[in-house]
N, C-alpha and C positions, 0 to 999 in steps of 0.2 A: 520372547523378548518383551521387556516392559515398555509401557507407553511413555513417550518422551515428556508429556505435559500433564501427567497425573497430579491431581490436587490443585491445579491452577485455575484461575478465573480469567477469562479473556474478554476484551471489548474490541469489536471490529466496526469501524464506520464504513459506510458505503457497502454494507454487507448483504444487501438483498439479492444481488446478482453479480455476475462477472468474477473478477479476482477476489472481491470481498466475500461473496458467497462460497466460492471454492475454498477460501481460507477457513471459514467457519466449519465447513465439512471436514477439512483436514484436521483442525483443532479437535473436533469431536472424535475423530478416529484415533487421535493421539492421546485421548484420555482426560481432557479437561473436565473439571467438575461442573463448570457452567460457562455459558457464552452469552454476552450481551451484544445484540445486533442492532445497529442504528442505520437508518436510511430515511429518505423522503418518500420512497416508493412504497406506500403502505401495503398494497395488496401483495406485492412480491416479498416484502418484509415478513409478513405473517405466513406466507406460503413456505418460505425458506425455514422459518422457525418451526412450523408444524412438521415438516419432513425430517428435520434433524432430530427433533424430540422423539418422533415415532421410531426412528431407526436406532438411536443411541440411548434413549431413555435417560437423558440428562436435562437439566433445567436450562432453557433458552429464553432470555428476556428480550422481546422486541421493543425498540424505542423509535418512534417517529421523530426525527430531529433534522434541523438545518445546522450543519456544523459551523456556519458563519455567524450564528446567533449565540452570543455568550450565555444567555439565560438557558438555552437548550442544553448546553454543556453542564451548567450548574445543576439543572434538573436531572440530567442523566447520571451524573456522579452521585447525586442524592439517592437515586433509585438503586444504583449499584451498591452503595453503602448499606442501604436497607435490606436488599435482597441477599447479598453475599458477604458483606463486611470487609471485603478486601478486593484488590485488583492486581493481578500479576503480569498481565500482558495487555498492551494497547497497540492496536494497528490502526494508524491514521491513513485510511485508504480512500475515503471519500474525495472525489475530485471531478472536475469538468474540463473540457477542452474547448478552445475557440481559436480557430485558425485565422489569423489576420496579420497582415503586415503592419509595421509601425504606422505607415501613412494612412492605412485604411481603418485601423482599430479605433473605435469610439471609446471615450472615457467610461461610458456605462459598461461596455463589454469588458474593458480592462479591469474595472473595479469588481465586477462580478466574479471573474476568474481568480483574481487575487484574494477576494473575500473567502471563497470556498477553499481553494487549494493552499493558500499561504496562511491567511488568518485562521482558517479552520484548524490547520495543523498546530499553529501557535496556541490556540485556545484549548485544543486537546491536551497538549503537553502541560500547559499552565494549570488546568483544573484537575488533571488526573494525578499529578505528582503527589499531592498530600495523601491520597489513598495508596498509591503505588509504593511509596517509601516505607509504609508499614510492613510490606512483605520482605524487606531487606535484600531481596534478590529478585528483581523484576526486569522486564524487557519492554522497551518502547520502540516500535518499528514504524518508520514513516515511509510511505510509498511515494517516491519521487518518479523519475523517468529518465530515459536516455536524453530527454530534452533538458535535464538538469546537468548534463555533462557536455553538451554540444551547443552549437548555434542553430538550434531547430528553427523551422520557418514559421512558427507561431509566436509572436512577441509576448503576449500576456501569459500563455502557457509556459513558455520557456522561462520567463522571469519568475513565475511562481515555483517551478520545479527546481531551479537553481536556489531559490530561497529556502525551500524545504531541505535541500542538501546542506546549506550553510547553517540553518537552525539546528539541524541534527547534530552537527559537530559542536556547536555552542552548548546545546543541552547536555551532550555527553560529558562535557567538562563540568557543568554546573551540578548535574544530578549524580555524579559518580560517588560522592560521599554518602549518598543514601542507598547505594547498591542498585541503582537503576541504570541499566545499559541502554544506550540510544543509538540506533543504526538506521541507515536508509537503504531501501531497495530501489533499483533502477531498471524497470522492465523495458524491453523493446516492444515490438509488436506482438501482442498476445491475442490468441483467438478467443474473443469474447463478443457478446452482443454488440458492443460499441464498434469493434473493428470489423465485424461482419458487414457493417453498413458501408465500409470503405474497402471492399475486396480488391478493386483495381489498384489502389494506392498500396495496400499491404503487399500485393504480389510484386510491385515495383521495388519496394524495400527488401523483399526476400532475395532479389537478385544481388543485393549488396552484401548481406551478411554472410558469414562463413558457412553457415549450415543450410542456406538457401530455403529457409522456411520460417513461418511464424511460430511462436511458442504456444504451448498449451497451458491453461491455468494451473494445472498440477506442477508444471515446471517452475512456477513461481511460488506456489504454496509450500512445497517441500523446503526450499531455502528459508521461507518465512518461519516454518517450524524450527529449523536449525537455529535461527536467531532468537526465537522465543524460548528455546529450551536451554538447559544447562550445558549442552554440547558447545555452546558459544560463550561460555562464562568469562573469557578474557578478551572478548571482542566488543568494543564500543567506539563510537565516533567514526565508524567505517561505512563504506558504501559497497553494496553488493550488486554488481551489474548482471542482468539476466536478459541478454539481447542477441544470443546466437552469434556473437562476434561483430555485431553491427558497428559499435563505437570503437572497436579495436583497430579499425582501418578499412571500413567498408568502401569508402570512395577509392582508396588506393587499390583495393582488390578488384573493383570493377574496371578500373583503367588497366590493371595488370591482365585481366582476362581479355580485354579488347586488344591488347598488345601481344597476346599469346604467351605471356609469362606464366599465368596459371592455366593449366590445361587439364581437362577431365579425361586423362588417359586411363 
């Protein structure tokens, strides 16, 4: 069986660990010619790059960057142009979370989340498009969240992830003439270093979703490969939810279980 991403160059932000790193590994396994990994975590960034290069013998370019800084994007795209001359896949994965109610959230905390999650995604699309449209057939994937589908209990995070969802649809309309497909991924609770810090909370949410468990990074990266590959050539402006059924009716399911409607016979 042929590799799904042969001949392609990919750029993944927030790629040093978690879903981002898992995506880089999956891309390498699917035959990309090169990967650009961006992150603020310099040690983990270089560690991920070295391991992928050693295993797959492909070119991996690490870039330390803050996605909320426009000059960092300009510099990163210059490096990609110099190193590879093209860009076929962009995964806007970098993001942070800050759980705060509206009444408790400071303007400083709000601005920080919006700057990274929302403005960072905007800047990624804005500055990557000139290079991506040269490929005639490229894929831009924005990592949102189930918080971008629901009234999640973190006001700045929810606002930013709804914005990513909306920007994805707007970009899909604007970039279609250049052969650039734009889609969003909406993960639920995925087992990463970030969620491991909130084991108790994750277990409570596991009781709501249909599969009664958190997801694994590979259960997100395989759909990302689908959207990055030609297998999804007629899909753009769409959202792919990967949450074990959480947003499909988790609250209703929990009440149903309490009432004995859903039974584990």
